[in-house]
Wavefront OBJ file of the C-alpha trace (Angstrom):
o trace
v -67.274 -110.373 -221.639
v -70.600 -109.977 -219.782
v -70.906 -106.955 -217.536
v -70.332 -108.094 -213.969
v -71.743 -105.882 -211.252
v -72.039 -107.752 -208.012
v -69.882 -110.875 -208.017
v -67.621 -110.685 -204.982
v -64.409 -112.210 -203.673
v -63.712 -115.816 -204.672
v -66.838 -116.168 -206.802
v -65.677 -113.330 -209.058
v -62.085 -114.476 -209.314
v -62.967 -118.100 -209.979
v -65.242 -116.886 -212.782
v -62.369 -114.870 -214.241
v -59.843 -117.703 -213.935
v -62.159 -120.203 -215.588
v -63.102 -117.874 -218.443
v -59.682 -116.386 -219.206
v -57.310 -119.138 -218.142
v -55.515 -117.076 -215.492
v -53.858 -119.379 -213.003
v -52.396 -118.963 -209.539
v -53.532 -117.166 -206.421
v -55.347 -113.868 -206.605
v -53.009 -111.152 -205.258
v -55.855 -109.131 -203.710
v -56.872 -112.188 -201.692
v -53.467 -113.242 -200.450
v -51.500 -110.025 -199.808
v -52.650 -108.546 -196.461
v -51.132 -105.129 -197.192
v -53.350 -104.705 -200.268
v -56.159 -102.670 -198.734
v -57.701 -101.335 -201.954
v -58.532 -102.944 -205.278
v -61.039 -101.393 -207.681
v -61.741 -103.110 -210.989
v -64.108 -102.010 -213.736
v -65.318 -105.577 -214.256
v -66.933 -105.924 -210.823
v -68.243 -104.169 -207.740
v -70.132 -101.482 -209.674
v -73.407 -99.790 -208.832
v -74.807 -98.459 -212.080
v -76.872 -95.413 -212.951
v -77.756 -96.158 -216.545
v -74.387 -96.295 -218.342
v -72.622 -94.356 -215.579
v -71.140 -95.605 -212.300
v -72.418 -94.154 -209.036
v -70.397 -96.424 -206.734
v -67.217 -98.471 -207.157
v -66.794 -101.076 -204.419
v -63.424 -102.087 -202.985
v -62.809 -105.730 -203.929
v -59.728 -106.210 -201.707
v -60.001 -108.988 -199.149
v -58.215 -106.900 -196.514
v -59.810 -103.421 -196.686
v -58.777 -100.957 -193.998
v -60.125 -97.428 -194.354
v -61.893 -97.419 -197.739
v -64.919 -99.538 -198.668
v -65.899 -97.766 -201.883
v -65.625 -94.691 -204.085
v -68.810 -92.970 -205.160
v -70.327 -90.024 -206.993
v -73.895 -89.064 -206.127
v -74.256 -86.322 -208.763
v -75.205 -88.046 -212.048
v -73.489 -85.583 -214.405
v -70.149 -86.115 -212.631
v -70.262 -89.923 -212.686
v -67.674 -91.775 -214.812
v -68.922 -93.703 -217.814
v -68.629 -97.471 -217.987
v -67.304 -98.542 -221.393
v -67.648 -102.273 -222.027
v -65.150 -104.440 -223.909
v -62.633 -101.615 -224.176
v -59.425 -103.403 -223.230
v -59.188 -106.899 -224.659
v -62.752 -107.745 -223.724
v -62.706 -105.990 -220.353
v -64.461 -102.894 -219.092
v -63.014 -99.475 -218.176
v -64.278 -96.423 -216.359
v -63.884 -93.241 -218.408
v -63.051 -89.977 -216.641
v -63.220 -86.721 -218.634
v -62.297 -83.232 -217.492
v -64.972 -81.688 -219.735
v -67.648 -83.521 -217.739
v -65.829 -83.004 -214.404
v -66.082 -86.733 -213.660
v -64.576 -87.768 -210.350
v -65.331 -89.972 -207.344
v -64.864 -89.529 -203.606
v -63.858 -92.322 -201.239
v -65.839 -93.133 -198.114
v -62.589 -93.110 -196.136
v -59.058 -91.727 -196.296
v -55.699 -93.265 -197.190
v -52.966 -91.549 -195.166
v -49.784 -91.220 -197.232
v -46.769 -92.851 -195.602
v -43.101 -93.469 -196.334
v -43.787 -97.127 -197.145
v -46.652 -97.702 -199.558
v -47.550 -98.456 -203.165
v -50.159 -97.319 -205.697
v -50.803 -99.299 -208.884
v -53.250 -99.605 -211.731
v -53.968 -100.227 -215.392
v -54.547 -96.776 -216.877
v -54.492 -94.970 -220.213
v -54.167 -91.174 -220.374
v -56.484 -89.504 -222.921
v -55.697 -85.832 -222.155
v -53.205 -83.651 -220.294
v -53.886 -85.026 -216.817
v -54.439 -88.550 -215.545
v -54.874 -88.362 -211.778
v -55.681 -91.764 -210.337
v -55.550 -90.731 -206.678
v -55.981 -87.244 -205.259
v -57.520 -85.220 -202.461
v -60.737 -83.205 -202.440
v -59.032 -80.506 -200.361
v -56.593 -77.856 -201.585
v -55.179 -77.274 -198.087
v -51.369 -77.605 -198.137
v -51.353 -80.210 -195.376
v -53.634 -82.457 -197.456
v -52.093 -81.844 -200.889
v -51.510 -85.088 -202.723
v -51.667 -86.703 -206.121
v -50.499 -90.270 -206.463
v -50.182 -92.305 -209.657
v -50.826 -89.076 -211.546
v -49.631 -87.947 -214.960
v -49.389 -84.202 -215.509
v -48.004 -83.395 -218.939
v -45.140 -80.901 -218.789
v -42.243 -79.847 -221.043
v -41.135 -82.499 -223.528
v -44.094 -84.637 -222.565
v -42.468 -85.785 -219.356
v -44.400 -86.991 -216.348
v -44.735 -84.532 -213.479
v -46.049 -86.070 -210.270
v -47.163 -83.676 -207.563
v -47.335 -85.399 -204.211
v -46.555 -83.687 -200.959
v -48.050 -82.663 -197.661
v -47.282 -79.431 -195.862
v -45.519 -78.003 -198.918
v -45.887 -78.170 -202.678
v -43.377 -80.360 -204.406
v -43.031 -82.659 -207.376
v -41.112 -85.451 -208.995
v -40.412 -85.398 -212.724
v -39.661 -88.383 -214.936
v -38.399 -87.150 -218.301
v -38.198 -90.698 -219.665
v -41.858 -91.549 -219.066
v -43.642 -93.290 -221.950
v -46.598 -90.913 -221.598
v -49.259 -93.395 -220.434
v -50.965 -93.228 -223.837
v -51.600 -96.969 -223.903
v -52.963 -99.421 -221.361
v -50.216 -100.773 -219.120
v -49.520 -101.814 -215.529
v -48.149 -98.809 -213.606
v -46.668 -98.837 -210.087
v -45.712 -95.872 -207.891
v -43.830 -96.960 -204.782
v -42.706 -94.784 -201.870
v -39.737 -96.337 -200.077
v -38.696 -93.386 -197.875
v -39.575 -89.750 -197.302
v -39.555 -88.021 -200.714
v -38.280 -91.167 -202.447
v -40.492 -92.575 -205.199
v -39.983 -95.262 -207.806
v -42.203 -95.404 -210.877
v -42.608 -98.563 -212.956
v -44.283 -98.360 -216.364
v -45.045 -101.849 -217.576
v -41.736 -103.504 -216.634
v -39.519 -100.406 -216.976
v -38.364 -98.913 -213.657
v -37.841 -95.145 -213.764
v -35.991 -92.964 -211.272
v -37.125 -89.355 -210.737
v -34.946 -86.502 -211.943
v -36.141 -84.425 -208.980
v -37.629 -85.462 -205.674
v -40.765 -84.462 -203.865
v -40.349 -81.472 -201.582
v -42.326 -81.432 -198.349
v -43.385 -83.269 -195.220
v -45.412 -86.389 -195.817
v -48.727 -85.547 -194.158
v -50.893 -85.866 -197.246
v -54.130 -87.795 -197.613
v -55.893 -89.573 -200.480
v -59.704 -89.561 -200.686
v -60.511 -88.915 -204.364
v -60.257 -90.645 -207.742
v -59.978 -88.684 -210.966
v -58.813 -85.326 -209.706
v -57.422 -83.027 -207.056
v -58.864 -80.178 -204.963
v -62.445 -80.942 -205.964
v -62.613 -79.498 -209.511
v -59.288 -77.637 -209.652
v -57.495 -80.394 -211.575
v -59.463 -83.106 -213.332
v -58.550 -86.123 -215.430
v -58.898 -87.433 -218.935
v -58.194 -91.133 -218.521
v -59.529 -94.644 -218.965
v -59.130 -96.841 -215.882
v -59.348 -100.627 -215.873
v -58.275 -101.110 -212.257
v -56.629 -99.293 -209.336
v -55.002 -100.548 -206.155
v -53.112 -99.519 -203.031
v -50.782 -101.356 -200.660
v -49.851 -100.196 -197.174
v -46.302 -101.517 -197.546
v -43.644 -101.574 -200.245
v -44.299 -104.752 -202.245
v -41.634 -107.393 -202.266
v -40.142 -108.312 -205.625
v -42.294 -111.437 -205.623
v -45.487 -109.538 -204.779
v -44.864 -106.972 -207.487
v -44.170 -109.678 -210.057
v -47.313 -111.573 -209.007
v -49.531 -108.500 -209.394
v -47.913 -107.449 -212.671
v -48.055 -110.901 -214.229
v -51.640 -111.434 -213.152
v -52.834 -108.127 -214.608
v -50.838 -108.531 -217.824
v -52.370 -111.984 -218.299
v -55.872 -110.892 -217.324
v -55.845 -107.920 -219.707
v -53.649 -109.640 -222.324
v -51.168 -106.750 -222.267
l 1 2 3 4 5 6 7 8 9 10 11 12 13 14 15 16 17 18 19 20 21 22 23 24 25 26 27 28 29 30 31 32 33 34 35 36 37 38 39 40 41 42 43 44 45 46 47 48 49 50 51 52 53 54 55 56 57 58 59 60 61 62 63 64 65 66 67 68 69 70 71 72 73 74 75 76 77 78 79 80 81 82 83 84 85 86 87 88 89 90 91 92 93 94 95 96 97 98 99 100 101 102 103 104 105 106 107 108 109 110 111 112 113 114 115 116 117 118 119 120 121 122 123 124 125 126 127 128 129 130 131 132 133 134 135 136 137 138 139 140 141 142 143 144 145 146 147 148 149 150 151 152 153 154 155 156 157 158 159 160 161 162 163 164 165 166 167 168 169 170 171 172 173 174 175 176 177 178 179 180 181 182 183 184 185 186 187 188 189 190 191 192 193 194 195 196 197 198 199 200 201 202 203 204 205 206 207 208 209 210 211 212 213 214 215 216 217 218 219 220 221 222 223 224 225 226 227 228 229 230 231 232 233 234 235 236 237 238 239 240 241 242 243 244 245 246 247 248 249 250 251 252 253 254 255
């Protein structure tokens, strides 16, 4: 697939549909609550083989227009044709790669984070916060390897807490992953089409904020992961919306 940098909105998605035979409406154009959609096939500002800016392709953006990294040595690497002909952004803890958003997503009791991610090390932190202040503490759609290889998600505001999924598949392959918050301290994780319930719940008031990709607390925790796309919704997706997004991404990436 050719590297696409600047195709936007319908032009980009019509190109994709024609080339890869994906049919139907584009979820990021038709779901108003989808305020963030980042995809490694489009919206990139390049610095050689690295990415300095990742533009939000959602049709209904609210607080975030892009994620960026102005320091060249900390910029994620663009790897072409990595997932069934599609590009990924590679984040590595050894290089301290991470990106900051130009705005902030305020965590709520009704929201959803999703993406197509593969973990390549101990941590895969899709969404985090540049601050280590307790009131801001948050990691969403984050894999932190713990005992028995289970998933440990830290996500709280005002107090440190975590949710642990002992039956996680480990995120060692590309798949569609959803993390949905349906009430205070109540999270549902979906790996591919498998819905997991946490063995423990998050502990703390929900005052957290998201403004970083690839880590938490600046350089305290960093990621080893390959990311094909990331998204956020300001509401809990309906069953139909979730199926639409999942089916589209599985078709697009041939998962």
